[in-house]
C-alpha positions, -999 to 999 in steps of 0.1 A, spaced: -123 469 -498 -98 444 -511 -102 424 -480 -139 423 -483 -137 412 -519 -112 385 -511 -132 372 -481 -167 375 -496 -163 370 -534 -130 354 -542 -128 328 -514 -136 292 -526 -158 270 -505 -151 232 -506 -181 211 -514 -198 191 -486 -199 155 -497 -221 130 -479 -223 93 -489 -255 74 -490 -260 38 -496 -278 30 -529 -313 17 -524 -313 19 -487 -302 -9 -463 -288 -43 -473 -310 -73 -472 -290 -99 -453 -316 -127 -456 -319 -123 -494 -287 -106 -506 -285 -93 -541 -266 -114 -566 -232 -101 -575 -222 -87 -608 -215 -112 -636 -177 -104 -636 -175 -106 -598 -194 -138 -598 -169 -153 -622 -139 -143 -600 -156 -157 -568 -162 -190 -586 -126 -191 -598 -110 -185 -564 -134 -209 -545 -113 -235 -526 -116 -272 -537 -116 -298 -510 -110 -335 -515 -142 -354 -513 -140 -383 -488 -151 -418 -497 -187 -426 -494 -183 -453 -468 -154 -437 -449 -162 -425 -413 -163 -388 -407 -133 -390 -383 -111 -409 -407 -121 -384 -435 -110 -355 -413 -78 -371 -400 -66 -383 -433 -46 -352 -440 -33 -349 -405 -19 -384 -404 2 -379 -434 39 -377 -422 63 -356 -442 98 -373 -443 126 -347 -438 161 -360 -446 177 -333 -426 157 -343 -395 169 -379 -400 205 -367 -399 200 -347 -367 181 -377 -352 211 -399 -358 233 -373 -341 210 -372 -311 211 -410 -308 249 -410 -310 250 -384 -282 227 -406 -260 247 -438 -266 281 -423 -260 274 -399 -231 278 -412 -196 258 -384 -181 227 -368 -197 206 -341 -180 172 -328 -192 167 -291 -184 135 -271 -187 144 -237 -201 124 -208 -190 124 -174 -206 161 -164 -208 181 -138 -227 205 -151 -253 234 -134 -235 227 -153 -203 222 -185 -223 256 -180 -239 273 -174 -206 259 -207 -192 269 -225 -223 305 -212 -221 307 -221 -184 296 -257 -191 319 -259 -222 349 -253 -199 341 -286 -182 336 -304 -215 298 -304 -212 278 -298 -243 244 -280 -244 220 -290 -272 184 -281 -281 162 -302 -304 126 -303 -314 100 -328 -304 98 -345 -338 136 -350 -339 136 -365 -304 108 -388 -314 127 -401 -345 159 -405 -324 144 -425 -295 116 -445 -312 121 -482 -306 149 -477 -281 152 -477 -243 151 -439 -243 114 -437 -253 105 -425 -218 121 -391 -224 96 -381 -251 72 -367 -224 99 -343 -213 98 -325 -246 62 -312 -244 78 -279 -233 110 -262 -242 137 -286 -231 175 -284 -233 197 -315 -232 231 -315 -216 256 -342 -226 289 -351 -208 313 -380 -214 323 -381 -178 298 -385 -149 323 -371 -124 315 -336 -137 281 -337 -121 291 -313 -93 303 -287 -119 270 -291 -137 249 -285 -106 271 -255 -97 264 -239 -131 227 -246 -129 226 -230 -95 239 -198 -110 214 -200 -138 179 -199 -123 162 -200 -157 174 -236 -161 153 -261 -141 166 -297 -137 139 -323 -145 157 -357 -148 189 -373 -160 206 -404 -172 239 -416 -157 256 -447 -171 224 -458 -189 202 -455 -157 173 -431 -156 173 -409 -125 148 -385 -111 158 -350 -100 164 -361 -64 184 -392 -74 205 -371 -98 213 -346 -71 220 -374 -46 245 -389 -70 266 -358 -67 271 -364 -30 286 -398 -36 324 -401 -36 343 -409 -68 351 -445 -79 387 -445 -65 376 -433 -31 347 -458 -30 370 -486 -39 394 -476 -11 365 -474 14 353 -509 3 388 -523 7 390 -508 42 357 -523 52 366 -557 39 400 -556 56 384 -545 89 359 -573 86 386 -599 80 407 -586 109 376 -588 132 370 -624 122 407 -633 129 405 -615 163 373 -633 172 388 -667 163 419 -660 184 401 -645 213 397 -677 233 432 -689 226 446 -655 238 425 -656 269 438 -691 277 473 -680 271 469 -650 294 453 -672 321 481 -697 319 507 -670 320 491 -654 351 489 -688 368 525 -696 360 535 -662 373 515 -667 405 531 -701 410 566 -688 405 559 -660 430 545 -686 455 575 -709 451 599 -680 455 582 -669 487 583 -704 502 620 -709 493 628 -676 510 611 -686 542 629 -720 543 663 -701 540 654 -679 569 645 -708 591 677 -726 583 697 -695 591 680 -691 624 688 -727 634 724 -723 625 
């Protein structure tokens, strides 16, 4: 009985609520005006745009805000640092950096630092301020993507650089600068196969010495041939005279 009373009489039923839009559907073509307070708030937060000049072209009016350049003093300092690196580095390499973990990037950076090679990364605006009006303006097109710059004070470390890049497939060599000369990827790699300056000087000295020795030998060739011919002629005459004197001695002995 208690269960019946609890289930039938004492149990509370939650009300069923159904929402219905007031006055039917919304008229999109002729919407109802908002409430006065809401209209005041909408009017207050309405954005205000600068009105262009009456005679200004539409393109100039739209680009007026875009063409405004914000001068950042910190970017100027970094740009001077980049310019200093470019002027005092005998070898500069431009590397396209693909997606790489920070751990792998740090390992490559440490491996290059062991050979006194610095790895830097700058934005496009900083590079533009650093190379504008200089002979390095051609490198701006390389910074349309994520690019890493490698600086080295000694161009003889190019083989160590290529060895580290070979172990880091996320780094792709695009171009380089060696002793102020712009080099493509193929020229940059070909420079690594060249001998060092001391070996090249030794090879040049050997080539020049061999050329001088060949000239001397060519000049003395006819004289040496004449001397050899005369020596053979004298030797032949001596042998002939010796043979004739021997025959005369034999004839004299036979007569005696």
